C-alpha positions in Angstrom: 68.5 21.7 74.8 71.1 23.8 76.7 71.2 24.1 80.5 69.7 27.5 80.2 66.8 26.3 78.0 66.2 23.4 80.4 65.8 25.8 83.3 63.4 28.0 81.4 61.3 25.0 80.4 61.3 23.6 84.0 60.2 26.9 85.4 57.3 27.2 83.0 56.1 23.6 83.5 56.3 24.0 87.3 54.4 27.3 87.3 51.7 25.9 84.9 51.4 22.8 87.1 51.1 24.6 90.4 48.7 27.4 89.7 45.3 25.8 89.9 42.8 28.0 91.7 42.3 25.5 94.5 45.9 24.7 95.1 47.3 25.6 98.5 49.8 28.4 98.9 52.7 26.3 99.8 52.2 24.2 96.6 52.5 27.3 94.5 55.7 28.3 96.3 57.1 24.9 95.7 56.3 25.2 92.0 58.5 28.4 91.8 61.2 26.7 93.8 61.4 23.8 91.2 62.1 26.3 88.4 64.8 27.9 90.6 66.6 24.6 90.9 65.9 24.3 94.7 63.0 21.9 94.7 65.1 18.8 94.2 62.8 17.6 91.4 63.8 16.4 88.0 63.0 18.1 84.7 62.7 16.0 81.5 63.7 17.1 78.0 64.0 15.5 74.6 67.5 14.2 75.4 66.3 12.5 78.6 65.9 13.4 82.3 68.2 15.9 83.8 68.2 16.8 87.4 68.1 20.5 88.2 71.3 21.9 89.7 70.7 23.8 93.0 71.4 27.5 93.0 74.9 28.4 94.2 76.3 24.9 93.2 79.6 24.2 91.5 77.9 24.2 88.1 76.7 27.8 88.6 80.1 28.8 89.9 81.7 27.3 86.8 79.3 29.3 84.6 80.3 32.6 86.3 84.0 31.7 86.2 83.8 30.8 82.6 82.1 34.1 81.8 84.9 36.0 83.5 87.6 34.1 81.7 85.9 34.6 78.4 85.7 38.4 79.0 89.4 38.5 79.9 90.3 36.6 76.7 88.2 38.9 74.6 89.9 42.0 76.2 93.3 40.5 75.5 92.5 39.8 71.9 91.3 43.3 71.4 94.6 44.7 72.6 96.4 42.6 70.0 93.8 43.4 67.3 93.5 45.9 64.4 92.4 49.5 64.2 88.9 49.0 65.3 90.0 47.2 68.4 92.6 49.8 69.1 90.0 52.5 68.9 87.9 50.6 71.5 90.8 50.2 73.8 91.8 53.9 73.6 88.2 55.0 74.2 88.0 52.9 77.3 91.4 54.0 78.6 90.5 57.7 78.5 86.9 57.2 79.7 85.7 57.7 83.2 85.2 54.4 84.9 81.6 53.3 85.5 82.9 50.9 88.2 82.5 52.0 91.7 85.6 53.8 93.2 86.9 52.6 96.5 86.9 55.9 98.4 89.0 54.6 101.3 91.9 54.2 98.9 93.8 57.6 98.9 95.8 56.8 95.7 92.7 55.9 93.8 90.8 59.0 95.0 93.7 61.2 94.0 93.7 59.8 90.5 89.9 60.2 90.2 90.0 63.8 91.4 92.0 64.7 88.2 88.9 63.8 86.2 86.3 65.5 88.4 84.0 68.0 86.7 81.9 69.0 89.8 83.7 68.8 93.1 81.2 67.7 95.8 81.5 68.6 99.5 82.3 65.5 101.6 79.9 64.6 104.3 80.4 66.4 107.6 80.0 63.3 109.6 80.8 60.2 107.4 80.2 56.7 108.7 83.5 55.0 109.0 82.2 51.5 108.2 81.1 52.8 104.8 84.1 55.0 104.1 84.7 53.0 100.8 81.5 54.5 99.5 81.0 58.2 98.4 79.4 60.2 101.2 78.6 63.8 100.2 76.5 66.7 101.5 73.4 67.7 99.7 74.1 69.5 96.4 72.6 73.0 97.1 74.4 75.7 95.1 72.6 75.4 91.7 73.9 78.7 90.3 77.6 77.8 91.0 77.1 74.3 89.6 75.6 75.7 86.4 78.4 78.2 86.1 80.9 75.5 86.4 79.1 73.4 83.9 79.1 76.3 81.4 82.8 76.7 81.9 83.3 73.0 81.2 81.1 73.3 78.0 78.5 70.8 79.2 75.3 70.2 77.5 72.2 71.7 79.3 70.3 68.4 79.1 73.1 66.6 80.9 73.4 69.4 83.5 69.7 69.1 84.2 69.7 65.4 84.5 72.8 65.4 86.7 71.3 67.9 89.1 68.0 65.9 89.2 69.9 62.8 90.0 71.9 64.5 92.8 68.7 65.8 94.4 66.9 62.4 94.1 64.4 63.9 91.7 64.9 61.0 89.4 64.6 57.7 91.3 64.5 54.1 90.3 66.9 52.1 88.0 64.6 52.3 85.0 64.0 56.1 85.2 67.7 56.7 85.8 69.0 54.7 82.8 66.3 56.3 80.5 67.3 59.8 81.6 71.0 59.1 81.1 70.5 57.6 77.6 68.2 60.5 76.6 70.7 63.1 77.9 73.7 61.5 76.1 71.6 61.4 72.9 71.1 65.1 73.1 74.9 65.5 73.4 75.5 63.5 70.3 72.8 65.3 68.3 74.2 68.8 69.2 77.9 67.8 68.9 79.7 70.2 66.6 83.4 70.5 65.6 84.8 73.4 63.7 86.0 72.2 60.3 84.8 68.7 60.9 84.4 67.9 57.2 88.1 68.7 56.6 89.3 66.6 59.5 90.2 62.9 59.4 87.4 60.7 60.6 89.6 59.4 63.4 90.0 62.9 64.8 86.2 63.5 64.8 85.6 60.1 66.5 88.2 60.9 69.1 86.7 64.3 69.9 83.2 62.8 70.1 84.5 60.2 72.6 86.2 62.9 74.6 83.0 64.9 74.7 80.9 61.9 75.8 83.5 61.0 78.5 83.3 64.5 80.0 79.5 64.4 80.2 79.5 60.9 81.7 82.0 62.1 84.3 79.7 64.9 85.2 76.9 62.5 85.8 79.1 60.3 87.9 80.2 63.3 90.0 76.5 64.2 90.6 75.5 60.7 91.7 77.2 57.3 91.4 76.0 55.4 88.3 73.3 52.8 88.8 74.0 49.3 87.4 71.7 49.8 84.5 73.1 53.3 83.6 76.6 51.9 83.8 75.7 49.1 81.5 74.1 51.5 79.1 77.3 53.7 79.0 79.5 50.7 78.4 77.2 49.5 75.6 77.3 52.9 74.0 81.1 53.0 74.0 81.2 49.5 72.6 78.9 50.4 69.8 80.7 53.6 69.1 84.0 51.6 68.8 82.3 49.1 66.5 81.2 51.7 63.9 83.3 51.5 60.7 86.1 54.0 60.1 85.9 56.6 57.4 82.4 58.0 58.4 81.9 61.7 58.1 80.9 63.7 61.2 77.2 63.8 60.3 77.1 60.1 59.4 78.9 59.2 62.6 76.3 61.2 64.6 73.4 59.6 62.8 74.7 56.1 63.4 75.3 56.8 67.1 71.9 58.4 67.6 70.3 55.3 66.0 72.3 53.1 68.3 71.1 55.1 71.3 67.5 55.0 70.1 67.7 51.2 69.6 69.3 50.8 73.1 66.5 52.8 74.8 63.7 51.1 72.8 64.8 47.5 73.0 66.4 47.3 76.4 64.1 49.7 78.3 60.8 50.4 76.6 60.1 47.1 74.9 61.6 45.2 77.8 59.1 46.8 80.1 56.2 45.9 77.8 57.3 42.3 77.6 57.7 42.1 81.4 54.3 43.7 82.0 52.6 41.2 79.7 54.4 38.2 81.1 53.9 39.3 84.7 50.2 40.1 84.2 49.6 36.5 83.0 50.8 35.2 86.4 48.2 37.1 88.4 45.0 35.2 88.7 41.4 36.3 89.6 41.1 36.6 93.4 44.8 36.9 94.1 46.3 39.2 96.7 49.6 40.7 95.4 52.0 42.3 97.9 54.7 44.7 96.8 57.1 47.0 98.5 58.3 50.5 97.7 57.9 51.7 94.1 59.1 49.9 91.0 58.2 50.9 87.4 58.3 47.3 86.2 55.9 46.2 89.0 53.6 49.1 88.3 53.4 48.1 84.6 52.6 44.5 85.6 49.8 45.5 87.9 48.3 48.0 85.5 48.4 45.5 82.6 46.7 42.9 84.8 44.0 45.4 85.8 43.0 45.8 82.1 41.5 42.3 82.1 37.8 42.9 83.1 37.4 39.3 84.4 40.5 39.5 86.6 39.9 41.1 90.0 42.7 41.1 92.5 43.9 43.0 95.5 47.2 44.9 95.9 48.9 45.7 99.1 51.7 48.3 98.9 54.1 48.4 101.8 56.3 51.5 102.3 59.0 52.8 104.7 61.0 55.8 105.5 62.8 57.9 104.3 61.6 58.1 100.7 58.0 56.8 101.0 58.2 55.9 97.4 55.3 53.4 97.7 52.8 56.2 98.5 53.0 57.5 94.9 52.7 54.0 93.6 49.6 53.4 95.6 48.0 56.6 94.3 48.8 55.6 90.7 47.4 52.1 91.2 44.2 53.5 92.6 43.8 55.7 89.5 44.3 52.6 87.4 41.0 51.2 88.5 42.4 48.3 90.5 39.5 47.0 92.6 41.3 47.0 96.0 44.6 48.8 96.7 45.9 49.1 100.3 48.8 51.1 101.6 50.6 50.2 104.8 53.9 50.8 106.6 56.6 48.1 106.5 56.1 47.2 110.1 52.6 45.9 109.2 54.2 43.1 107.1 53.7 40.3 109.6 49.9 41.1 109.8 49.4 41.3 106.0 51.7 38.6 104.6 49.3 35.8 105.5 46.7 37.1 103.0 49.1 37.3 100.1 49.3 34.8 97.3 52.2 36.5 95.5 55.0 38.8 96.5 56.0 41.0 93.5 59.1 43.1 93.9 61.3 45.4 91.9 65.1 45.5 91.6 68.0 47.9 91.2 70.2 45.1 89.9 70.5 41.3 89.7 74.0 39.9 90.2 75.7 36.9 88.6 75.2 34.8 91.7 71.4 35.4 91.6 71.2 37.9 94.4 68.9 40.9 94.0 70.0 44.5 94.9 66.9 46.5 95.7 65.4 49.2 97.9 66.3 48.9 101.5 63.7 46.7 103.2 63.2 44.3 100.3 65.2 41.6 101.9 62.9 41.7 105.0 59.8 41.2 102.8 61.4 38.3 100.9 62.6 36.7 104.1 59.1 36.7 105.7 57.4 35.6 102.5 59.9 32.7 102.2 59.1 31.6 105.8 55.3 31.7 104.9 56.0 29.7 101.7 54.7 32.5 99.5 56.3 32.8 96.0 58.6 35.8 95.6 58.9 37.1 92.1 61.2 40.0 91.0 60.5 42.1 87.9 63.8 43.2 86.4 65.0 44.2 82.9 68.1 42.4 81.6 70.0 45.8 81.4 70.1 45.6 85.2 72.0 42.4 85.2 75.6 42.6 86.2 78.6 40.2 86.2 79.4 41.4 89.7 79.0 38.8 92.5 77.6 40.1 95.8 77.1 38.4 99.1 76.2 41.5 101.1 75.1 45.1 100.7 78.1 46.6 102.4 80.8 46.5 99.7 78.5 47.8 97.0 75.7 50.3 97.9 74.7 53.9 97.8 74.7 56.3 100.8 71.9 58.8 100.6 71.7 62.2 102.2 71.6 62.0 106.0 69.0 64.8 106.3 66.6 62.6 104.4 66.3 60.5 107.6 64.5 63.4 109.2 61.6 63.2 106.8 58.1 62.1 107.7 56.1 62.7 110.8 57.8 63.1 114.1 57.2 60.3 116.6 57.3 61.6 120.1 59.4 64.3 121.7 62.7 62.5 121.1 62.5 62.8 117.3 65.4 64.6 115.6 65.2 68.2 114.5 66.9 69.7 111.5 69.5 71.1 113.8 70.6 67.6 114.9 74.2 68.4 114.0 74.3 71.1 116.6 72.3 69.4 119.2 74.1 66.0 118.9 77.8 66.6 118.2 78.7 62.9 118.1 75.7 61.6 116.2 76.0 60.2 112.7 73.1 59.3 110.5 73.3 56.5 107.9 71.0 56.4 104.9 71.7 53.2 102.9 69.6 53.1 99.7 69.7 49.4 99.0 69.9 45.9 100.6 70.7 42.5 99.1 68.2 39.7 98.9 70.0 36.3 98.6 69.2 34.0 95.7 67.5 31.4 97.9 64.8 33.9 98.9 63.8 34.7 95.2 61.8 32.1 93.3 61.8 33.6 89.9 62.8 36.7 87.8 60.4 38.2 85.3 62.5 39.6 82.4 62.1 40.3 78.7 63.7 36.9 77.9 61.0 35.1 80.0 60.5 33.8 83.5 63.8 32.5 84.7 65.4 31.4 87.9 67.9 33.7 89.6 70.7 31.3 88.8 70.2 31.8 85.1 71.5 35.4 85.2 75.0 34.5 84.0 73.5 32.5 81.1 71.4 35.5 80.0 74.4 37.8 80.2 76.4 35.4 78.0 73.6 35.1 75.5 73.0 38.9 75.2 76.7 39.9 75.5 79.0 37.1 74.3 82.0 39.5 74.5 81.2 40.7 78.0 79.7 44.1 79.1 
């Protein structure tokens, strides 16, 4: 068995052995920790007894480094390869980068502005500490943006999705990647080129690539790409470059539409169903499940678990400003006939954590070092649950996995609209008014969308490939994408 398979087997055995109804809470948490390689126990296999490697050890570091070296080697071979590899390199060179731009680098910003489709207004009062991240004012002029989109010959579906992303009307990593894939599919379906049948196939492919790059750049201008959406765009470009040469325009469109449908079905829809089924099996009768904010994967798990008539459990939904996303989740869970569903602010966590048997959280991304990027406030919930020895499980599709290594949420994050911090009910006479810019000339408001939960605070990840420890993210990425992503 490989190291990856041994970790999966150890996690499953530990969970099955630590989930008896009468077992104490700390015993269940210890069972999750064994699967994560932090319990210090040994896992046996057919080849003998192998001691689990702690997360963050030299072995995990070597796995990450080997993956990076492998990706570099593949990229070098492609540059020296034949026509198909050359097509892939040329497509990537002219495409807008889905990697985050360092906005405190004037030279990089100047180069990026040449590709901009929609020019955003910089924030009136940016926070200097986060000057490397994009900070814009709210996108308000819809008519002007639509007019600019028409002049740039953008597809209406992409324009609609871009504006919805900019106004935070589409939230959550799963919803964002599904919207991006659906919009790009509409672009491919409606792509037309005069005299395409008489043109060489390479010219048609090049024009289609240019069209997709322009639409992707528009989406990036509206809102920075999420990790899942960025992965989807890279997979799309990779699959387009892998299509055989000599296809007609219609055949090329059909093949690419089929690739997009497969990407959406396998990596999003079927992944959610698998996660929901696997997660629901981990909820026992009489459990109290605590969650924070709103996650589509977590919602699917809870609704699947509620379908079992003999399984009754309690759900506690914690929420916080400025989005209050958990409120809508609580309403949907109440409609799903869950016997007991409670809604509370985040500051009630110390009073409610003692009743929980399981902390179930969502994720924006999972990094190669096992850290979890999620809605701001998630790290606080995981930290307190860890102190109380309550297992912390994160539901995350593999399309949200990234080869990036993160140790904090400063270098890689998303800065939301400052005016969103004014939402909710006013607390006392000192609360800020919408005219805070005029009343407080030196005040700056910071709205960070995500925080980072370290790997030692997460006991397991529920993915479509099974229940895995956070340290297995590099192994999953290698198995799914041997050539890198």
